[in-house]
KEMI-672804 format. One record per residue: x, y, z of N, C-alpha, C in turn; residue in one letter. Coordinates in steps of 0.05 Angstrom, whole numbers, plus 32768, in hexadecimal, padded with zeros to 4 digits. Example, Ala and Ser with C-alpha at 12.3 -4.5 7.8 and 13.67 -1.06 7.14 Angstrom:
   neast   nnorth    nup   caeast   canorth   caup   ceast   cnorth    cup   fido
    8108     7F8E   809C     80F6      7FA6   809C    8108     7FBE   809C      A
    8101     7FD3   808E     8111      7FEB   808F    8102     8001   809D      S
This chain:
   neast   nnorth    nup   caeast   canorth   caup   ceast   cnorth    cup   fido
    8024     804E   804A     801A      8036   803D    7FFE     8030   8048      X
    7FEB     802B   8036     7FD0      8024   803F    7FCC     8006   8040      X
    7FBF     7FFD   8055     7FB7      7FE1   8056    7F99     7FDF   8051      X
    7F8A     7FF0   805E     7F6D      7FF0   805B    7F65     8009   804B      X
    7F53     8006   8038     7F48      801D   802A    7F30     8028   8039      X
    7F29     8041   8034     7F12      804D   8041    7EF8     803D   803B      X
    7EF7     8031   8023     7EDF      8022   801B    7EE0     8005   8022      X
    7EF4     7FFD   8033     7EF6      7FE1   803B    7EDC     7FD7   8048      X
    7ED4     7FBF   8043     7EBC      7FB3   804F    7EC0     7FB1   806D      X
    7ED8     7FB1   8077     7EDD      7FB1   8094    7ED3     7FCB   80A1      X
    7ED0     7FE0   8091     7EC5      7FF9   809C    7EA6     7FF9   8099      X
    7E9B     7FE5   808B     7E7E      7FE4   8086    7E74     7FC8   808B      X
    7E7A     7FBE   80A2     7E73      7FA2   80A9    7E54     7F9E   80A8      X
    7E4B     7F88   809C     7E2E      7F82   809A    7E23     7F7A   80B5      X
    7E0A     7F83   80BB     7DFD      7F7C   80D4    7DF6     7F5F   80D6      X
    7DF3     7F51   80C0     7DE9      7F36   80C0    7DFC     7F21   80CA      X
    7E16     7F27   80CD     7E28      7F13   80D6    7E27     7F10   80F5      X
    7E31     7EFA   80FF     7E30      7EF5   811C    7E3F     7F0B   812B      X
    7E34     7F11   8143     7E3F      7F27   8153    7E5D     7F22   815A      X
    7E64     7F08   815F     7E7F      7F02   8166    7E92     7F08   814E      X
    7E89     7F01   8136     7E99      7F06   811E    7E9A     7F24   8119      X
    7E85     7F32   811E     7E84      7F4F   811B    7E9A     7F5C   812C      X
    7E9C     7F53   8145     7EB1      7F5E   8157    7ECD     7F57   814E      X
    7ED0     7F3E   8144     7EEB      7F35   813A    7EF3     7F46   8122      X
    7EE1     7F48   810E     7EE8      7F58   80F6    7EEF     7F75   80FD      X
    7EDF     7F81   8110     7EE5      7F9C   8117    7EFF     7F9F   8126      X
    7F06     7F8B   8136     7F1F      7F8B   8144    7F36     7F88   8130      X
    7F32     7F78   811B     7F46      7F76   8106    7F4A     7F90   80F8      X
    7F34     7F9E   80F3     7F35      7FB8   80E6    7F46     7FCC   80F6      X
    7F41     7FCE   810F     7F4F      7FE2   811F    7F6C     7FDA   8123      X
    7F72     7FC0   8124     7F8D      7FB6   8126    7F9D     7FBD   810D      X
    7F90     7FBA   80F6     7F9D      7FC1   80DD    7FA3     7FDF   80DB      X
    7F90     7FEF   80E5     7F94      800C   80E5    7FAB     8014   80F7      X
    7FAE     8007   810E     7FC5      800D   8120    7FDF     8005   8112      X
    7FE0     7FEE   8106     7FF8      7FE4   80F7    7FFF     7FF8   80E1      X
    7FEB     8000   80D2     7FF0      8013   80BC    7FFB     802E   80C7      X
    7FF0     8037   80DD     7FFA      8051   80E8    8017     804E   80F2      X
    801D     8038   8100     8038      8033   8109    804C     8031   80F2      X
    8044     8023   80DD     8056      8020   80C6    805B     803B   80B9      X
    8046     804B   80B5     804A      8065   80A8    805C     8077   80B9      X
    8058     8076   80D3     8068      8086   80E5    8085     807C   80E5      X
    8089     8062   80E4     80A4      8056   80E2    80B2     805F   80C9      X
    80A3     805E   80B2     80AE      8065   8098    80B7     8083   8098      X
    80A5     8094   80A3     80AB      80B1   80A5    80C4     80B6   80B6      X
    80C5     80A8   80CD     80DC      80AC   80DF    80F6     80A3   80D2      X
    80F6     808C   80C4     810E      8082   80B7    8116     8094   80A0      X
    8103     80A0   8093     8109      80B2   807D    8118     80CB   8088      X
    810F     80D5   809F     811C      80EC   80AB    8138     80E5   80B4      X
    813B     80CC   80C0     8155      80C3   80C9    8169     80BF   80B2      X
    815E     80BB   809A     816F      80B7   8082    817C     80D0   8079      X
    8172     80E7   8082     817D      8101   807A    8194     8108   808D      X
    81AC     8106   8083     81C4      810A   8094    81C6     8127   809D      X
    81B7     8139   8091     81B8      8155   8098    81A6     815C   80B0      X
    8195     8148   80B7     8182      814D   80CD    818E     8142   80E7      X
    8185     814D   80FD     818E      8143   8117    8180     8128   811C      X
    8190     8115   8126     8185      80FA   812C    8173     80FD   8145      X
    815A     80F5   8143     8148      80F7   815A    8132     80E3   8157      X
    8123     80DF   816D     810C      80CC   816E    8114     80AF   8168      X
    812C     80A7   8170     8134      808C   816B    8123     8078   817B      X
    811F     807E   8195     810F      806C   81A6    80F2     8069   819B      X
    80E7     8080   8192     80CC      807F   8187    80CB     806E   816D      X
    80E0     8071   815D     80E2      8061   8145    80E0     8043   814A      X
    80EF     803A   815E     80EE      801E   8165    80D2     8016   8171      X
    80C5     8029   817E     80AA      8022   8189    8097     801E   8172      X
    809A     802C   815C     8089      8028   8144    808D     800C   8139      X
    80A7     8004   8137     80AD      7FEA   812C    80A2     7FD3   813D      X
    80A6     7FD5   8157     809C      7FC0   8169    807E     7FC1   816B      X
    8072     7FD9   8167     8055      7FDB   8167    8049     7FCB   814F      X
    8057     7FCC   8139     804E      7FBD   8121    804F     7F9F   8127      X
    8065     7F96   8133     8068      7F7A   8139    8053     7F70   814D      X
    804F     7F7F   8163     803B      7F77   8177    801F     7F75   816B      X
    8018     7F88   815A     7FFD      7F89   814F    7FF9     7F75   8139      X
    800E     7F6E   812A     800B      7F58   8117    8006     7F3E   8126      X
    8013     7F3A   813C     800E      7F22   814D    7FF2     7F21   8157      X
    7FE7     7F38   815F     7FCB      7F3A   8167    7FB8     7F35   814F      X
    7FBF     7F3F   8138     7FAF      7F3A   8120    7FAD     7F1C   811B      X
    7FC3     7F0E   811D     7FC3      7EF1   8119    7FB0     7EE3   812C      X
    7FB1     7EEA   8146     7FA0      7EDE   815A    7F82     7EE3   8154      X
    7F7C     7EFC   814C     7F61      7F03   8146    7F57     7EF4   812D      X
    7F68     7EF4   8118     7F60      7EE6   80FF    7F5A     7EC9   8104      X
    7F69     7EBC   8116     7F65      7EA0   811B    7F4B     7E9A   812A      X
    7F3C     7EAF   8132     7F22      7EAC   813E    7F0C     7EA9   8128      X
    7F14     7EAF   810F     7F01      7EAC   80F9    7F03     7E90   80EE      X
    7EEE     7E86   80E1     7EEF      7E6B   80D5    7F02     7E6B   80BD      X
    7F10     7E54   80B9     7F22      7E51   80A2    7F20     7E36   8096      X
    7F1F     7E34   807C     7F1E      7E1B   806E    7F3A     7E10   8068      X
    7F4F     7E20   806B     7F6A      7E18   8064    7F7D     7E18   807D      X
    7F71     7E17   8094     7F81      7E17   80AD    7F93     7E2F   80AF      X
    7F88     7E46   80A6     7F95      7E60   80A8    7FB0     7E61   8099      X
    7FB0     7E53   8082     7FC9      7E53   8071    7FD0     7E6F   8069      X
    7FBD     7E81   8066     7FC2      7E9C   805D    7FD4     7EAB   8070      X
    7FD6     7EA2   8089     7FE7      7EB0   809C    8004     7EA7   809C      X
    800A     7E93   808C     8025      7E87   808C    803B     7E9C   8088      X
    8036     7EB0   8078     804A      7EC4   8071    8050     7ED8   8087      X
    803F     7ED8   809D     8044      7EEB   80B2    8047     7EDE   80CE      X
    8042     7EC4   80D0     8042      7EB7   80EA    805D     7EB7   80F8      X
    8072     7EBA   80E9     808D      7EBA   80F5    8091     7ED2   8107      X
    807F     7EE6   8105     8081      7EFE   8115    807E     7EF8   8133      X
    8071     7EE2   8139     806D      7EDB   8155    8087     7ED7   8164      X
    809C     7ECE   8157     80B6      7ECB   8164    80C1     7EE6   816C      X
    80BC     7EFA   815C     80C5      7F15   8162    80B5     7F21   8179      X
    809B     7F1D   8178     808A      7F26   818D    8091     7F19   81A8      X
    8097     7EFF   81A7     809E      7EF1   81C0    80B8     7EFB   81CC      X
    80CB     7F02   81BA     80E4      7F0C   81C3    80E0     7F25   81D4      X
    80D0     7F38   81C9     80CC      7F51   81D7    80BB     7F4C   81F1      X
    80A7     7F3B   81EF     8095      7F36   8205    80A4     7F2A   821D      X
    80B8     7F18   8217     80C6      7F0A   822C    80E3     7F12   822F      X
    80EA     7F29   8224     8106      7F32   8224    8111     7F35   8240      X
    80FF     7F3D   8253     8108      7F40   826F    8111     7F26   827B      X
    8107     7F0F   8270     810E      7EF5   827A    8126     7EEA   826B      X
    812E     7EF7   8255     8143      7EEC   8244    815B     7EFF   8241      X
    815E     7F11   8254     8173      7F25   8252    818E     7F18   824F      X
    8194     7F04   825F     81AF      7EF7   825E    81B3     7EE9   8244      X
    81A0     7ED7   823C     81A4      7EC7   8224    81A0     7ED6   820A      X
    818E     7EE9   820A     8187      7EF7   81F1    8198     7F10   81ED      X
    819A     7F20   8202     81A6      7F3A   81FF    81C5     7F3A   8203      X
    81CD     7F2E   821A     81E9      7F30   8221    81FB     7F1D   8212      X
    81F2     7F04   820E     8203      7EF0   8200    8207     7EF7   81E2      X
    81F2     7F03   81D6     81F4      7F09   81B9    81FD     7F26   81B4      X
    8200     7F35   81CA     8207      7F52   81C8    81F4     7F60   81B5      X
    81DA     7F5B   81B9     81C6      7F67   81A7    81B9     7F7F   81B5      X
    81B3     7F94   81A6     81A4      7FAB   81B1    8189     7FA2   81BC      X
    8181     7FAD   81D2     8169      7FA4   81E0    8150     7FA4   81CE      X
    814D     7FB8   81BE     8135      7FBA   81AC    813C     7FB5   818F      X
    8154     7FA9   818A     815A      7FA0   816F    8168     7FB5   815E      X
    8169     7FAE   8144     8175      7FBF   8130    8161     7FC3   8119      X
    815D     7FDB   8110     814D      7FE1   80F8    815F     7FE6   80E0      X
    8159     7FD9   80CA     8168      7FDE   80B1    8154     7FE6   809C      X
    815C     7FFA   808C     814B      8001   8075    815D     800B   805F      X
    8151     800E   8047     8160      8015   802F    8154     802E   8024      X
    8163     8044   8025     815A      805E   801D    8162     8063   8000      X
    814E     8069   7FEF     8153      806E   7FD3    8153     808D   7FCF      X
    816A     8097   7FC7     816D      80B4   7FC1    815D     80BA   7FA8      X
    814A     80CD   7FAA     8138      80D3   7F94    8146     80E1   7F7D      X
    815D     80EE   7F83     816B      80FC   7F6E    8180     80EA   7F61      X
    8190     80DC   7F71     81A5      80CC   7F65    819C     80AF   7F61      X
    8186     80A7   7F6D     817B      808B   7F6C    818E     8077   7F79      X
    81A0     8081   7F89     81B3      8070   7F98    81A4     8063   7FAF      X
    81AA     8049   7FB4     819F      803B   7FCB    81B3     803B   7FE2      X
    81AB     8046   7FF9     81BD      8048   8010    81B1     8039   8027      X
    81BF     8023   8030     81B6      8014   8048    81BA     8025   8061      X
    81A7     8023   8074     81A9      8030   808E    81A4     801B   80A3      X
    81B3     801C   80B9     81AF      800B   80D0    81AB     801D   80E9      X
    8196     8018   80F8     8190      8027   8110    8190     8014   8128      X
    81A3     8018   813A     81A6      8006   8152    8198     8013   8169      X
    8189     8003   8178     817B      800D   8190    818F     800D   81A7      X
    8196     8025   81B0     81A9      8026   81C7    81C6     8026   81BE      X
    81D7     801D   81D0     81F4      801E   81CB    81FD     800B   81B5      X
    8210     8014   81A5     821C      8004   8191    8237     7FFB   819C      X
    823A     7FE0   819F     8253      7FD5   81AB    8261     7FC4   8196      X
    827B     7FC0   819A     828B      7FAF   8188    827F     7F93   8187      X
    827C     7F89   816F     8270      7F6E   816B    8254     7F6E   8162      X
    8246     7F85   8165     822B      7F87   815C    822B     7F8A   813D      X
    8218     7F7D   8131     8217      7F7E   8113    81FC     7F78   8109      X
    81F8     7F7C   80EF     81DF      7F76   80E2    81E5     7F6D   80C5      X
    81D6     7F58   80BC     81DA      7F4E   80A1    81C3     7F56   8090      X
    81C8     7F5D   8077     81B3      7F64   8064    81BD     7F62   8048      X
    81AA     7F60   8035     81B0      7F60   8019    81A2     7F79   800D      X
    81B0     7F89   7FFF     81A5      7FA1   7FF3    8191     7F99   7FDC      X
    8178     7FA1   7FDE     8164      7F99   7FCA    8167     7FAA   7FB0      X
    815B     7FA0   7F9B     815A      7FAF   7F82    8143     7FC3   7F84      X
    8149     7FDC   7F85     8134      7FF0   7F88    8130     8001   7F6E      X
    8138     7FF5   7F58     8136      8004   7F3E    8119     800C   7F38      X
    8106     7FFC   7F41     80EA      8003   7F3B    80DC     8011   7F53      X
    80EA     8015   7F68     80DE      8022   7F80    80DC     8040   7F7C      X
    80C5     804B   7F85     80C1      8068   7F84    80BF     8073   7FA1      X
    80C7     8063   7FB5     80C6      806D   7FD0    80E2     8071   7FDC      X
    80E5     8082   7FEF     80FF      8088   7FFB    8108     8071   800E      X
    80F5     8068   801F     80FC      8053   8033    80F2     8039   8029      X
    8103     8025   8027     80FC      800B   801C    8106     7FF4   802E      X
    80F7     7FDE   802D     80FF      7FC6   803B    8109     7FCA   8057      X
    80F6     7FD1   8069     80FE      7FD5   8085    8101     7FBB   8093      X
    8119     7FB5   809E     811F      7F9C   80AC    8122     7FA2   80C9      X
    811A     7F8E   80DA     8121      7F90   80F6    812F     7F76   80FF      X
    8144     7F7A   810D     8154      7F63   8117    8153     7F62   8135      X
    814F     7F4A   8140     814F      7F47   815D    8159     7F2B   8164      X
    8154     7F22   817C     815E      7F08   8185    8146     7EF6   818E      X
    8146     7EDD   8185     8133      7EC9   818F    8144     7EB6   81A0      X
    8142     7EB9   81BA     8153      7EAB   81CD    8170     7EB1   81C7      X
    817F     7E9E   81BB     819B      7EA4   81B7    81A3     7EA6   8199      X
    818F     7EAA   8188     8195      7EAD   816B    818A     7EC7   8160      X
    8198     7ED2   814C     818F      7EEA   813F    8179     7EE4   812B      X
    8164     7EF4   812C     814E      7EF1   8118    8148     7F0C   810C      X
    813E     7F0C   80F3     8139      7F25   80E5    8120     7F21   80D3      X
    8110     7F36   80D0     80F9      7F35   80BF    80F6     7F4F   80B0      X
    80E8     7F4E   809A     80E3      7F66   8089    80C7     7F71   808F      X
    80C6     7F88   809C     80AC      7F94   80A4    809C     7F9D   808B      X
    80AA     7FA6   8077     809C      7FAE   805E    808E     7F97   8051      X
    809C     7F80   8050     808F      7F68   8044    8078     7F5E   8055      X
    807A     7F61   8070     8064      7F59   8081    804B     7F6A   807C      X
    804F     7F84   8078     8039      7F96   8071    802C     7F8E   8057      X
    803C     7F87   8043     8031      7F7E   802A    8022     7F64   802D      X
    802B     7F51   803E     801D      7F38   8043    8002     7F3E   8051      X
    8002     7F51   8063     7FEA      7F59   8071    7FD5     7F64   805D      X
    7FDE     7F73   804A     7FCC      7F7E   8036    7FBF     7F68   8026      X
    7FCF     7F53   801F     7FC4      7F3C   8010    7FAF     7F2D   8021      X
    7FB5     7F29   803B     7FA3      7F1C   804D    7F89     7F2C   8050      X
    7F8C     7F46   8052     7F75      7F58   8055    7F64     7F57   803C      X
    7F70     7F58   8025     7F60      7F57   800C    7F51     7F3D   8009      X
    7F5E     7F26   8011     7F50      7F0C   8010    7F39     7F0C   8024      X
    7F3D     7F17   803C     7F29      7F18   8051    7F11     7F29   8048      X
    7F17     7F40   803C     7F02      7F51   8031    7EF2     7F43   801C      X
    7F00     7F34   800A     7EF2      7F26   7FF5    7EDF     7F11   7FFF      X
    7EE8     7F02   8013     7ED7      7EED   801F    7EBF     7EF9   802D      X
    7EC4     7F0F   803B     7EAE      7F1C   8049    7E99     7F28   8035      X
    7EA3     7F32   801F     7E91      7F3D   800A    7E81     7F26   7FFE      X
    7E8D     7F0F   7FFA     7E7F      7EF7   7FF0    7E69     7EEE   8002      X
    7E6E     7EEF   801D     7E5A      7EE8   8031    7E42     7EFB   802F      X
    7E48     7F15   802B     7E33      7F29   8028    7E22     7F24   800F      X
    7E30     7F1E   7FF9     7E22      7F19   7FE0    7E11     7F00   7FE1      X
    7E1C     7EEA   7FED     7E0E      7ED1   7FEE    7DF6     7ED1   8000      X
    7DF7     7EE2   8015     7DE2      7EE3   8029    7DD1     7EFC   8028      X
    7DD6     7F0C   8012     7DC7      7F25   800E    7DC9     7F37   8027      X
    7DE1     7F3A   8031     7DE6      7F4B   8048    7DEF     7F67   803F      X
    7DE4     7F7B   804B     7DEB      7F96   8044    7E01     7FA1   8056      X
    7E13     7FAF   804A     7E29      7FBC   805A    7E1D     7FD3   806A      X
    7E28     7FD7   8082     7E1E      7FEB   8095    7E33     8000   8099      X
    7E2B     8019   809A     7E3D      802F   80A0    7E3E     8033   80BF      X
    7E55     802B   80CA     7E58      802C   80E7    7E66     8046   80F1      X
    7E69     8059   80E0     7E79      8071   80E7    7E6F     807F   8100      X
    7E55     807E   8105     7E4B      808C   811D    7E4C     807B   8136      X
    7E54     8061   8132     7E53      804E   8149    7E6E     8040   814E      X
    7E83     804A   8142     7E9D      803D   8146    7EB2     8053   814E      X
    7EC5     804A   815D     7EDB      805C   8166    7ECF     8076   8172      X
    7EBA     8073   8182     7EAD      808A   818D    7EBB     8095   81A6      X
    7EB8     80AE   81AA     7EC3      80BB   81C2    7EAC     80C5   81D3      X
    7EAC     80BC   81EC     7E97      80C5   81FF    7EA4     80D6   8215      X
    7E9C     80EE   8217     7EA7      8101   822B    7E93     8103   8242      X
    7E9C     80FC   825A     7E8A      80FC   8271    7E8F     8116   8281      X
    7E7E     8129   827C     7E80      8143   828A    7E70     8142   82A4      X
    7E7C     814E   82B9     7E6E      814E   82D3    7E5B     8166   82D4      X
């Protein structure tokens, strides 16, 4: 799934904007690229796990992709809030709930008794996704538990209508604990929300360029550079 296109204005930031905003926009760009990479890796990993004929492997790495998405969406929110907003950042309302998930992981070492042991929840949560068989078009729910599966552990979900879907892996959910209650979010919907936010941000930035006659700059030779220090 693509969030940023190669022609995104975030890849061609104008020189005329303030240096602070230049750094913020570029930080948003690389954060989105990291999220996109993690989501695509997660999707690929879940697709492989959906094949019952394959050996189950890379479960730990699969959860690291999911939590990487959550952590970087939280960073995206903090960065975005450094930009001016006429609507008090209303555009972020659809993704701000992710902070509860980020806080759970960040402070899980302090909440082991109340979060992990009392609720009998897996340490890194549960991933749920819906695999659509391309031949039979059957929708098959899958649940992946991080670590041991004990009596009493469970996950709730509603099977979505995938009649119009042309992808194998759909509606990736992650379930964890916020203090002593179970919480769940849809990572696929979060990515779609991010795409909308990104498109709106790109549109506003393009308007600033048009209104102020600013020219887009090709930063390809000056970004994400590698410097090798040979002795």
